[in-house]
N, CA, C and O atoms as a MOPAC input file, in Angstrom:
PM7 MOZYME 1SCF
protein

 N    190.70200 1  -159.22000 1   155.19300 1
 C    191.32300 1  -158.70700 1   156.41600 1
 C    192.80300 1  -159.07300 1   156.42100 1
 O    193.16600 1  -160.22500 1   156.18200 1
 N    193.63700 1  -158.10500 1   156.68900 1
 C    195.07400 1  -158.31700 1   156.69500 1
 C    195.51600 1  -158.89600 1   158.03600 1
 O    194.97300 1  -158.54500 1   159.08400 1
 N    196.51600 1  -159.79500 1   157.99300 1
 C    197.06600 1  -160.32700 1   159.23600 1
 C    198.38100 1  -159.64000 1   159.59000 1
 O    199.11900 1  -160.12000 1   160.45000 1
 N    198.67300 1  -158.53600 1   158.94100 1
 C    199.90500 1  -157.80300 1   159.20300 1
 C    199.75600 1  -157.03700 1   160.50400 1
 O    198.69900 1  -156.47500 1   160.79200 1
 N    200.82600 1  -157.01900 1   161.28800 1
 C    200.75100 1  -156.54400 1   162.66500 1
 C    200.82100 1  -155.03100 1   162.84000 1
 O    200.36000 1  -154.51100 1   163.85700 1
 N    201.37400 1  -154.33000 1   161.89400 1
 C    201.56700 1  -152.90100 1   162.09400 1
 C    201.79000 1  -152.19900 1   160.76300 1
 O    201.98500 1  -152.82800 1   159.72200 1
 N    201.75500 1  -150.87400 1   160.83700 1
 C    202.06800 1  -150.06300 1   159.66900 1
 C    203.39200 1  -149.36300 1   159.90800 1
 O    203.59200 1  -148.71000 1   160.93200 1
 N    204.28800 1  -149.50900 1   158.94800 1
 C    205.61400 1  -148.91400 1   159.00400 1
 C    205.72000 1  -147.90200 1   157.86400 1
 O    205.42400 1  -148.21900 1   156.71100 1
 N    206.14100 1  -146.69500 1   158.19500 1
 C    206.38000 1  -145.65600 1   157.19500 1
 C    207.87800 1  -145.48500 1   157.02500 1
 O    208.60500 1  -145.27500 1   157.99600 1
 N    208.33300 1  -145.57800 1   155.78700 1
 C    209.73900 1  -145.37000 1   155.45500 1
 C    209.84000 1  -144.00400 1   154.77300 1
 O    209.21700 1  -143.77300 1   153.73700 1
 N    210.62200 1  -143.11100 1   155.35900 1
 C    210.84800 1  -141.79600 1   154.75800 1
 C    212.32500 1  -141.69700 1   154.40100 1
 O    213.17800 1  -141.51500 1   155.27000 1
 N    212.61100 1  -141.81900 1   153.11100 1
 C    213.99000 1  -141.78000 1   152.62400 1
 C    213.95700 1  -141.38800 1   151.15000 1
 O    213.16000 1  -141.93000 1   150.38400 1
 N    214.80300 1  -140.46300 1   150.75200 1
 C    214.82100 1  -140.02400 1   149.35900 1
 C    215.61500 1  -140.96000 1   148.45300 1
 O    215.63900 1  -140.76900 1   147.23700 1
 N    216.26100 1  -141.96200 1   149.02700 1
 C    217.00200 1  -142.94600 1   148.23600 1
 C    216.05500 1  -144.09000 1   147.87800 1
 O    215.69000 1  -144.89100 1   148.73900 1
 N    215.66300 1  -144.16400 1   146.62500 1
 C    214.69100 1  -145.16000 1   146.18700 1
 C    215.17000 1  -146.58600 1   146.44700 1
 O    214.36500 1  -147.45300 1   146.78600 1
 N    216.46000 1  -146.83800 1   146.29300 1
 C    216.99800 1  -148.18800 1   146.52900 1
 C    216.84800 1  -148.59400 1   147.99600 1
 O    216.50700 1  -149.74000 1   148.28900 1
 N    217.09900 1  -147.66700 1   148.91400 1
 C    216.95300 1  -147.95000 1   150.34000 1
 C    215.49500 1  -148.23200 1   150.66800 1
 O    215.18900 1  -149.18700 1   151.38200 1
 N    214.58800 1  -147.39600 1   150.14200 1
 C    213.14900 1  -147.61100 1   150.37200 1
 C    212.71700 1  -148.98500 1   149.87000 1
 O    212.02000 1  -149.72200 1   150.56800 1
 N    213.13600 1  -149.31500 1   148.66600 1
 C    212.75700 1  -150.59400 1   148.07200 1
 C    213.29800 1  -151.76000 1   148.88500 1
 O    212.58000 1  -152.73100 1   149.12400 1
 N    214.55000 1  -151.68200 1   149.31300 1
 C    215.15300 1  -152.75600 1   150.10500 1
 C    214.43100 1  -152.91700 1   151.44300 1
 O    214.09700 1  -154.03500 1   151.83400 1
 N    214.18900 1  -151.81200 1   152.14500 1
 C    213.48300 1  -151.89100 1   153.42200 1
 C    212.07000 1  -152.43600 1   153.23300 1
 O    211.59100 1  -153.23700 1   154.03600 1
 N    211.41900 1  -152.00300 1   152.18000 1
 C    210.06700 1  -152.50200 1   151.89100 1
 C    210.08000 1  -154.00800 1   151.64700 1
 O    209.21300 1  -154.72300 1   152.14900 1
 N    211.04500 1  -154.49100 1   150.89100 1
 C    211.15300 1  -155.93700 1   150.62100 1
 C    211.44300 1  -156.72400 1   151.89100 1
 O    210.97400 1  -157.85300 1   152.04100 1
 N    212.20100 1  -156.14800 1   152.79400 1
 C    212.52000 1  -156.82500 1   154.04500 1
 C    211.28500 1  -156.93400 1   154.94100 1
 O    211.07700 1  -157.95900 1   155.59000 1
 N    210.47100 1  -155.88600 1   154.97600 1
 C    209.40700 1  -155.78300 1   155.97400 1
 C    207.99700 1  -156.12800 1   155.49200 1
 O    207.10400 1  -156.29500 1   156.32300 1
 N    207.76400 1  -156.23900 1   154.19200 1
 C    206.39100 1  -156.32200 1   153.67700 1
 C    205.61200 1  -157.55600 1   154.12500 1
 O    204.38300 1  -157.51100 1   154.16600 1
 N    206.27600 1  -158.64000 1   154.45600 1
 C    205.54600 1  -159.86200 1   154.82800 1
 C    204.81000 1  -159.72100 1   156.15700 1
 O    203.75500 1  -160.32600 1   156.34900 1
 N    205.36000 1  -158.92700 1   157.07200 1
 C    204.78000 1  -158.80400 1   158.41600 1
 C    204.10600 1  -157.46300 1   158.67300 1
 O    203.37500 1  -157.32000 1   159.65300 1
 N    204.34100 1  -156.48700 1   157.81600 1
 C    203.87700 1  -155.12900 1   158.08200 1
 C    203.27400 1  -154.49900 1   156.83300 1
 O    203.64100 1  -154.84100 1   155.70900 1
 N    202.35900 1  -153.58800 1   157.04400 1
 C    201.88000 1  -152.73400 1   155.96700 1
 C    202.94700 1  -151.65800 1   155.80400 1
 O    203.36000 1  -151.03800 1   156.78400 1
 N    203.39300 1  -151.43500 1   154.57600 1
 C    204.49000 1  -150.50600 1   154.32700 1
 C    203.99800 1  -149.30400 1   153.53300 1
 O    203.31900 1  -149.44700 1   152.51600 1
 N    204.35200 1  -148.12500 1   154.01200 1
 C    204.13600 1  -146.88000 1   153.29200 1
 C    205.50400 1  -146.26900 1   153.05000 1
 O    206.39800 1  -146.41100 1   153.88400 1
 N    205.68500 1  -145.59100 1   151.91800 1
 C    206.96900 1  -144.95200 1   151.64900 1
 C    206.76200 1  -143.50900 1   151.21800 1
 O    205.74900 1  -143.15300 1   150.61500 1
 N    207.75200 1  -142.69600 1   151.54500 1
 C    207.76800 1  -141.29800 1   151.14300 1
 C    209.20100 1  -140.91400 1   150.80400 1
 O    210.14000 1  -141.33400 1   151.48000 1
 N    209.36500 1  -140.11600 1   149.75800 1
 C    210.71100 1  -139.71500 1   149.34800 1
 C    211.10700 1  -138.34000 1   149.88400 1
 O    212.17900 1  -137.82900 1   149.55700 1
 N    210.24100 1  -137.74100 1   150.70800 1
 C    210.57300 1  -136.46300 1   151.32900 1
 C    209.77300 1  -136.32200 1   152.62300 1
 O    208.80500 1  -137.04600 1   152.85800 1
 N    210.19500 1  -135.38500 1   153.44100 1
 C    209.56200 1  -135.19600 1   154.74600 1
 C    208.11400 1  -134.75700 1   154.63200 1
 O    207.26000 1  -135.25200 1   155.36800 1
 N    207.82000 1  -133.83400 1   153.71800 1
 C    206.45100 1  -133.32200 1   153.62400 1
 C    205.46900 1  -134.41900 1   153.24500 1
 O    204.36300 1  -134.46000 1   153.78500 1
 N    205.83800 1  -135.29900 1   152.34100 1
 C    204.97200 1  -136.42800 1   151.98200 1
 C    204.83200 1  -137.38000 1   153.16400 1
 O    203.74100 1  -137.87500 1   153.44300 1
 N    205.93000 1  -137.63200 1   153.85200 1
 C    205.89700 1  -138.51100 1   155.01900 1
 C    204.99000 1  -137.97600 1   156.10900 1
 O    204.21200 1  -138.73100 1   156.69200 1
 N    205.07700 1  -136.68700 1   156.39400 1
 C    204.22800 1  -136.08700 1   157.41800 1
 C    202.75600 1  -136.13000 1   157.01300 1
 O    201.88500 1  -136.30400 1   157.86600 1
 N    202.47300 1  -135.97300 1   155.72900 1
 C    201.09200 1  -136.10300 1   155.23500 1
 C    200.57700 1  -137.52400 1   155.44200 1
 O    199.44100 1  -137.71800 1   155.87700 1
 N    201.41200 1  -138.51900 1   155.13000 1
 C    201.01400 1  -139.91300 1   155.31900 1
 C    200.74700 1  -140.21800 1   156.79100 1
 O    199.85600 1  -141.00400 1   157.10900 1
 N    201.50700 1  -139.60600 1   157.67900 1
 C    201.28200 1  -139.81100 1   159.11000 1
 C    199.91900 1  -139.28400 1   159.54600 1
 O    199.28800 1  -139.85200 1   160.43800 1
 N    199.46600 1  -138.20400 1   158.92200 1
 C    198.14800 1  -137.65700 1   159.25200 1
 C    197.02100 1  -138.52400 1   158.69100 1
 O    195.91500 1  -138.53300 1   159.23300 1
 N    197.29800 1  -139.25000 1   157.61100 1
 C    196.26700 1  -140.02500 1   156.91200 1
 C    196.17900 1  -141.48700 1   157.34900 1
 O    195.16300 1  -142.13700 1   157.10000 1
 N    197.21500 1  -142.01700 1   157.99200 1
 C    197.28000 1  -143.44500 1   158.31300 1
 C    197.64300 1  -143.66000 1   159.77900 1
 O    198.25000 1  -142.80400 1   160.42300 1
 N    197.25500 1  -144.82300 1   160.28400 1
 C    197.60100 1  -145.22400 1   161.64600 1
 C    198.96000 1  -145.92200 1   161.60800 1
 O    199.03900 1  -147.14000 1   161.45100 1
 N    200.01600 1  -145.14400 1   161.75300 1
 C    201.39500 1  -145.63800 1   161.65600 1
 C    201.93000 1  -145.87900 1   163.06600 1
 O    201.73800 1  -145.05900 1   163.96300 1
 N    202.60000 1  -147.01300 1   163.24800 1
 C    203.21200 1  -147.31600 1   164.53800 1
 C    204.71500 1  -147.01000 1   164.55300 1
 O    205.25400 1  -146.55800 1   165.56300 1
 N    205.38500 1  -147.26300 1   163.41600 1
 C    206.84300 1  -147.12900 1   163.36000 1
 C    207.23200 1  -146.34400 1   162.11000 1
 O    206.68600 1  -146.56400 1   161.02900 1
 N    208.18500 1  -145.42600 1   162.27500 1
 C    208.73500 1  -144.68000 1   161.14100 1
 C    210.22100 1  -144.98600 1   161.04400 1
 O    210.94700 1  -144.91100 1   162.03500 1
 N    210.66500 1  -145.33000 1   159.84600 1
 C    212.09000 1  -145.43500 1   159.54800 1
 C    212.43400 1  -144.14500 1   158.82200 1
 O    211.96300 1  -143.91900 1   157.70700 1
 N    213.24300 1  -143.30300 1   159.43200 1
 C    213.43500 1  -141.92800 1   158.98500 1
 C    214.89000 1  -141.62200 1   158.67000 1
 O    215.76300 1  -141.75800 1   159.52700 1
 N    215.14300 1  -141.20900 1   157.43300 1
 C    216.48400 1  -140.81700 1   157.01500 1
 C    216.84600 1  -139.47800 1   157.64500 1
 O    215.98400 1  -138.61900 1   157.83000 1
 N    218.10300 1  -139.30600 1   157.96800 1
 C    218.59400 1  -138.05000 1   158.53700 1
 C    218.60700 1  -136.94300 1   157.48500 1
 O    218.20800 1  -135.81200 1   157.76300 1
 N    219.06200 1  -137.26900 1   156.28800 1
 C    219.21200 1  -136.25600 1   155.23000 1
 C    218.09900 1  -136.41500 1   154.19300 1
 O    218.06400 1  -137.37900 1   153.42900 1
 N    217.20500 1  -135.45100 1   154.19500 1
 C    216.08600 1  -135.44400 1   153.26100 1
 C    216.15900 1  -134.16200 1   152.43100 1
 O    216.76700 1  -133.18200 1   152.85900 1
 N    215.54700 1  -134.16400 1   151.25600 1
 C    215.68500 1  -132.99800 1   150.37500 1
 C    214.96200 1  -131.74100 1   150.85700 1
 O    215.36300 1  -130.63200 1   150.50500 1
 N    213.90800 1  -131.89200 1   151.65300 1
 C    213.13100 1  -130.71500 1   152.03100 1
 C    213.30300 1  -130.28700 1   153.48000 1
 O    213.40300 1  -129.09000 1   153.74900 1
 N    213.34100 1  -131.21700 1   154.41400 1
 C    213.49200 1  -130.89900 1   155.83700 1
 C    214.47800 1  -131.88500 1   156.44800 1
 O    214.44300 1  -133.07300 1   156.12700 1
 N    215.34300 1  -131.41300 1   157.31200 1
 C    216.30000 1  -132.27200 1   157.99400 1
 C    215.56300 1  -133.32600 1   158.81600 1
 O    214.56300 1  -133.01700 1   159.46400 1
 N    216.04800 1  -134.56700 1   158.79700 1
 C    215.41400 1  -135.66800 1   159.51100 1
 C    215.26600 1  -135.43500 1   161.01100 1
 O    214.30600 1  -135.90700 1   161.62100 1
 N    216.20600 1  -134.71600 1   161.60600 1
 C    216.10700 1  -134.40700 1   163.03400 1
 C    214.89900 1  -133.50100 1   163.28800 1
 O    214.19000 1  -133.67400 1   164.28000 1
 N    214.66600 1  -132.54300 1   162.39800 1
 C    213.49400 1  -131.67600 1   162.52400 1
 C    212.20500 1  -132.47400 1   162.34700 1
 O    211.21400 1  -132.22700 1   163.03400 1
 N    212.22700 1  -133.42500 1   161.42600 1
 C    211.05200 1  -134.27700 1   161.19400 1
 C    210.78200 1  -135.13300 1   162.43300 1
 O    209.63400 1  -135.27400 1   162.85400 1
 N    211.83600 1  -135.69900 1   163.01200 1
 C    211.69900 1  -136.47400 1   164.24500 1
 C    211.03700 1  -135.62900 1   165.32800 1
 O    210.11400 1  -136.08600 1   166.00200 1
 N    211.50400 1  -134.41400 1   165.48900 1
 C    210.95400 1  -133.51100 1   166.49400 1
 C    209.45800 1  -133.26400 1   166.23900 1
 O    208.66100 1  -133.28600 1   167.17700 1
 N    209.08000 1  -133.03400 1   164.99600 1
 C    207.66300 1  -132.82200 1   164.65000 1
 C    206.83200 1  -134.06000 1   164.96000 1
 O    205.74800 1  -133.96200 1   165.53400 1
 N    207.34800 1  -135.22700 1   164.57600 1
 C    206.60900 1  -136.47400 1   164.80700 1
 C    206.38600 1  -136.67700 1   166.30000 1
 O    205.26500 1  -136.95500 1   166.72400 1
 N    207.43200 1  -136.54300 1   167.09400 1
 C    207.31800 1  -136.81500 1   168.53200 1
 C    206.44900 1  -135.77600 1   169.24600 1
 O    205.79200 1  -136.10200 1   170.23400 1
 N    206.43700 1  -134.53400 1   168.76200 1
 C    205.56000 1  -133.51100 1   169.35300 1
 C    204.09300 1  -133.78900 1   169.01900 1
 O    203.22100 1  -133.64400 1   169.87600 1
 N    203.82100 1  -134.19000 1   167.77200 1
 C    202.44500 1  -134.40100 1   167.32900 1
 C    201.91400 1  -135.77700 1   167.70000 1
 O    200.73300 1  -135.91900 1   168.02000 1
 N    202.76500 1  -136.78500 1   167.66200 1
 C    202.33700 1  -138.17400 1   167.90200 1
 C    203.39800 1  -138.90700 1   168.70800 1
 O    204.12200 1  -139.73500 1   168.15600 1
 N    203.50500 1  -138.62100 1   169.99600 1
 C    204.58000 1  -139.21900 1   170.79700 1
 C    204.52100 1  -140.74600 1   170.88000 1
 O    205.51500 1  -141.38000 1   171.23100 1
 N    203.37400 1  -141.33900 1   170.56200 1
 C    203.23800 1  -142.79700 1   170.60400 1
 C    203.90600 1  -143.48700 1   169.41500 1
 O    204.14500 1  -144.69400 1   169.46100 1
 N    204.20700 1  -142.74700 1   168.36400 1
 C    204.87100 1  -143.33300 1   167.19300 1
 C    206.35500 1  -143.46700 1   167.49700 1
 O    206.99400 1  -142.51800 1   167.95000 1
 N    206.89900 1  -144.65600 1   167.24500 1
 C    208.33000 1  -144.87900 1   167.44900 1
 C    209.07100 1  -144.60200 1   166.15600 1
 O    208.60200 1  -144.94900 1   165.07200 1
 N    210.23400 1  -143.97500 1   166.27700 1
 C    211.02000 1  -143.57600 1   165.11600 1
 C    212.40100 1  -144.20200 1   165.19600 1
 O    213.10900 1  -144.07000 1   166.19400 1
 N    212.76300 1  -144.88400 1   164.12300 1
 C    214.10600 1  -145.43600 1   163.97300 1
 C    214.81100 1  -144.57900 1   162.93000 1
 O    214.39400 1  -144.52900 1   161.77300 1
 N    215.86700 1  -143.91300 1   163.34100 1
 C    216.61600 1  -143.04700 1   162.43400 1
 C    217.57800 1  -143.88700 1   161.60200 1
 O    218.16700 1  -144.84500 1   162.10300 1
 N    217.73300 1  -143.52500 1   160.33200 1
 C    218.68100 1  -144.21300 1   159.45500 1
 C    219.55500 1  -143.17300 1   158.76100 1
 O    219.09800 1  -142.08500 1   158.41000 1
 N    220.81300 1  -143.53200 1   158.57400 1
 C    221.74700 1  -142.60600 1   157.94200 1
 C    222.87900 1  -143.36700 1   157.28800 1
 O    223.18300 1  -144.50200 1   157.65400 1
 N    223.49200 1  -142.72900 1   156.32300 1
 C    224.64900 1  -143.31700 1   155.65700 1
 C    225.86600 1  -143.37600 1   156.55900 1
 O    226.72600 1  -144.24100 1   156.39600 1
 N    225.93800 1  -142.45800 1   157.50800 1
 C    227.06100 1  -142.42000 1   158.45000 1
 C    226.53800 1  -142.21200 1   159.85900 1
 O    225.45800 1  -141.65700 1   160.05700 1
 N    227.30300 1  -142.65600 1   160.82100 1
 C    226.91600 1  -142.52500 1   162.22800 1
 C    227.70900 1  -141.36400 1   162.83200 1
 O    228.86900 1  -141.52800 1   163.20900 1
 N    227.08100 1  -140.20000 1   162.92000 1
 C    227.70000 1  -139.01500 1   163.49600 1
 C    227.24500 1  -138.89800 1   164.94500 1
 O    226.04700 1  -138.83100 1   165.22000 1
 N    228.19600 1  -138.87300 1   165.86400 1
 C    227.89000 1  -138.90400 1   167.30100 1
 C    226.92400 1  -137.79700 1   167.72300 1
 O    225.98700 1  -138.05500 1   168.47800 1
 N    227.13600 1  -136.57800 1   167.25100 1
 C    226.26500 1  -135.46400 1   167.63800 1
 C    224.83600 1  -135.67500 1   167.14300 1
 O    223.87500 1  -135.39600 1   167.86000 1
 N    224.70800 1  -136.16100 1   165.93000 1
 C    223.38900 1  -136.38600 1   165.34000 1
 C    222.67500 1  -137.51700 1   166.07500 1
 O    221.48200 1  -137.42100 1   166.36500 1
 N    223.40100 1  -138.57800 1   166.37100 1
 C    222.82500 1  -139.70800 1   167.09900 1
 C    222.35400 1  -139.24400 1   168.47900 1
 O    221.24500 1  -139.57000 1   168.90100 1
 N    223.18600 1  -138.49500 1   169.16800 1
 C    222.82700 1  -138.00100 1   170.50700 1
 C    221.58300 1  -137.12500 1   170.44300 1
 O    220.69000 1  -137.25600 1   171.28000 1
 N    221.51600 1  -136.23900 1   169.46300 1
 C    220.35300 1  -135.35500 1   169.32700 1
 C    219.09900 1  -136.16500 1   169.02100 1
 O    218.02900 1  -135.87200 1   169.55500 1
 N    219.21600 1  -137.17600 1   168.17000 1
 C    218.06400 1  -138.02500 1   167.83800 1
 C    217.51900 1  -138.70700 1   169.09100 1
 O    216.30500 1  -138.75400 1   169.28900 1
 N    218.38800 1  -139.22700 1   169.92400 1
 C    217.94000 1  -139.88500 1   171.15400 1
 C    217.33200 1  -138.87900 1   172.13300 1
 O    216.35400 1  -139.18800 1   172.81400 1
 N    217.90700 1  -137.67900 1   172.20300 1
 C    217.33300 1  -136.63000 1   173.05700 1
 C    215.88900 1  -136.32300 1   172.66100 1
 O    215.04500 1  -136.05700 1   173.51600 1
 N    215.61700 1  -136.36200 1   171.35700 1
 C    214.28100 1  -136.03700 1   170.84700 1
 C    213.32200 1  -137.22600 1   170.88100 1
 O    212.14900 1  -137.08900 1   170.53500 1
 N    213.82000 1  -138.38900 1   171.29800 1
 C    212.92200 1  -139.52500 1   171.47200 1
 C    213.01100 1  -140.62300 1   170.43700 1
 O    212.11700 1  -141.46600 1   170.36000 1
 N    214.07200 1  -140.63700 1   169.63300 1
 C    214.23000 1  -141.73500 1   168.66700 1
 C    214.35000 1  -143.05100 1   169.42200 1
 O    214.97200 1  -143.11500 1   170.48200 1
 N    213.75000 1  -144.09900 1   168.86900 1
 C    213.83700 1  -145.42600 1   169.48000 1
 C    215.21000 1  -146.04300 1   169.24800 1
 O    215.77900 1  -146.67400 1   170.13900 1
 N    215.73200 1  -145.85300 1   168.04300 1
 C    217.00800 1  -146.47600 1   167.68500 1
 C    217.61300 1  -145.71000 1   166.52000 1
 O    216.94400 1  -144.89100 1   165.89000 1
 N    218.87300 1  -145.97800 1   166.23900 1
 C    219.60300 1  -145.36500 1   165.12600 1
 C    220.35300 1  -146.46800 1   164.41600 1
 O    221.05800 1  -147.25000 1   165.05400 1
 N    220.21100 1  -146.54300 1   163.09700 1
 C    220.96500 1  -147.55100 1   162.34500 1
 C    221.55700 1  -146.92400 1   161.09600 1
 O    221.01200 1  -145.96400 1   160.55000 1
 N    222.68200 1  -147.47600 1   160.64700 1
 C    223.28800 1  -147.00000 1   159.41200 1
 C    222.67700 1  -147.75700 1   158.23300 1
 O    222.01000 1  -148.77700 1   158.40500 1
 N    222.92100 1  -147.23500 1   157.04700 1
 C    222.35300 1  -147.84700 1   155.84300 1
 C    223.11000 1  -149.09800 1   155.41100 1
 O    222.83300 1  -149.65000 1   154.34500 1
 N    224.04900 1  -149.54600 1   156.21300 1
 C    224.74400 1  -150.80900 1   155.93900 1
 C    224.07500 1  -151.94500 1   156.70300 1
 O    224.74000 1  -152.85900 1   157.19100 1
 N    222.74800 1  -151.87100 1   156.80000 1
 C    221.97300 1  -152.83900 1   157.57100 1
 C    221.83700 1  -154.16800 1   156.83000 1
 O    222.06700 1  -154.26000 1   155.62400 1
 N    221.45400 1  -155.19600 1   157.59500 1
 C    221.21400 1  -156.52300 1   157.05300 1
 C    219.75400 1  -156.90400 1   157.28500 1
 O    219.09800 1  -156.36700 1   158.17700 1
 N    219.26000 1  -157.81900 1   156.48800 1
 C    217.87500 1  -158.28400 1   156.52700 1
 C    217.44700 1  -158.64300 1   157.95300 1
 O    216.45800 1  -158.11800 1   158.46400 1
 N    218.19300 1  -159.53300 1   158.58000 1
 C    217.83800 1  -159.99600 1   159.92500 1
 C    217.87300 1  -158.86900 1   160.95000 1
 O    217.03900 1  -158.81900 1   161.85400 1
 N    218.84000 1  -157.96800 1   160.80800 1
 C    218.96500 1  -156.83800 1   161.72400 1
 C    217.71800 1  -155.94900 1   161.66200 1
 O    217.19300 1  -155.54300 1   162.69800 1
 N    217.25000 1  -155.65000 1   160.45800 1
 C    216.07600 1  -154.78700 1   160.28900 1
 C    214.83400 1  -155.46500 1   160.85800 1
 O    214.06900 1  -154.84400 1   161.59600 1
 N    214.63400 1  -156.73000 1   160.51900 1
 C    213.47200 1  -157.45800 1   161.03900 1
 C    213.48500 1  -157.52700 1   162.56600 1
 O    212.45100 1  -157.32700 1   163.20400 1
 N    214.63200 1  -157.80500 1   163.14500 1
 C    214.73700 1  -157.89900 1   164.60400 1
 C    214.48600 1  -156.54400 1   165.25400 1
 O    213.77800 1  -156.46100 1   166.25800 1
 N    215.05300 1  -155.49100 1   164.69900 1
 C    214.89000 1  -154.16100 1   165.26000 1
 C    213.43500 1  -153.69500 1   165.20500 1
 O    212.91600 1  -153.17200 1   166.19100 1
 N    212.78800 1  -153.87900 1   164.08000 1
 C    211.38300 1  -153.48700 1   163.95100 1
 C    210.51700 1  -154.35100 1   164.87000 1
 O    209.55900 1  -153.85700 1   165.46500 1
 N    210.85200 1  -155.63800 1   164.98700 1
 C    210.11900 1  -156.51900 1   165.89100 1
 C    210.24400 1  -156.07400 1   167.34200 1
 O    209.25100 1  -156.05500 1   168.06900 1
 N    211.45400 1  -155.71700 1   167.77400 1
 C    211.66300 1  -155.23900 1   169.14800 1
 C    210.95400 1  -153.91200 1   169.37800 1
 O    210.41800 1  -153.66500 1   170.45800 1
 N    210.95300 1  -153.07700 1   168.37900 1
 C    210.27100 1  -151.79600 1   168.47600 1
 C    208.76700 1  -152.01700 1   168.65300 1
 O    208.12900 1  -151.35000 1   169.46800 1
 N    208.21700 1  -152.93700 1   167.90200 1
 C    206.79400 1  -153.24700 1   168.01100 1
 C    206.46200 1  -153.83500 1   169.38300 1
 O    205.43100 1  -153.50100 1   169.96500 1
 N    207.32600 1  -154.70600 1   169.90100 1
 C    207.13500 1  -155.24600 1   171.25900 1
 C    207.14100 1  -154.11900 1   172.28600 1
 O    206.32900 1  -154.10500 1   173.21100 1
 N    208.05900 1  -153.17800 1   172.11700 1
 C    208.14500 1  -152.02200 1   173.01300 1
 C    206.82900 1  -151.23900 1   172.99500 1
 O    206.33700 1  -150.82400 1   174.04400 1
 N    206.27200 1  -151.04200 1   171.82000 1
 C    204.99900 1  -150.32800 1   171.67500 1
 C    203.89500 1  -151.07500 1   172.40100 1
 O    203.10000 1  -150.47000 1   173.12000 1
 N    203.84200 1  -152.38900 1   172.21800 1
 C    202.77700 1  -153.19700 1   172.80300 1
 C    202.89100 1  -153.29900 1   174.32300 1
 O    201.88400 1  -153.51500 1   174.99600 1
 N    204.08200 1  -153.15100 1   174.87000 1
 C    204.30500 1  -153.24000 1   176.32100 1
 C    204.01800 1  -151.93200 1   177.04500 1
 O    203.91500 1  -151.91700 1   178.27100 1
 N    203.88700 1  -150.83500 1   176.30600 1
 C    203.61800 1  -149.54400 1   176.95100 1
 C    202.26000 1  -149.55300 1   177.62200 1
 O    201.31400 1  -150.15900 1   177.11900 1
 N    202.16700 1  -148.88000 1   178.76000 1
 C    200.83500 1  -148.78900 1   179.40800 1
 C    199.87500 1  -147.97900 1   178.54800 1
 O    200.26800 1  -147.01400 1   177.89400 1
 N    198.63800 1  -148.38000 1   178.55900 1
 C    197.59600 1  -147.65700 1   177.79900 1
 C    197.21700 1  -146.41300 1   178.57500 1
 O    197.02200 1  -146.46200 1   179.79000 1
 N    197.11400 1  -145.29300 1   177.86600 1
 C    196.67900 1  -144.03600 1   178.52700 1
 C    195.26400 1  -143.72100 1   178.17000 1
 O    194.72300 1  -142.71200 1   178.62200 1

């Protein structure tokens, strides 16, 4: 039996980013990774995922479109958007669609752990429907 608190899905086509995020989070969370949106969406159908770390720029579908699909199909899943640059319009649109947070790829170990931890607390504090 695993003592890990949640399942986190990382959807990013940059293998180095996926590997780094996985190394940061693996001690406390079950980690799934996908290098494109279609694989990520398939994993969401197959696994009980609580948090998605989602890149804005993916090879098959734009991350904003993926966010919209996730929130329409599974509004209980929290999504943290990640991008190489912070574009105001993209950030605003992500929040409009229900993103929990937005971070750039210049993240630090402690920042990622704290953000995912706060996101998980937010999930646990929500009223049960």
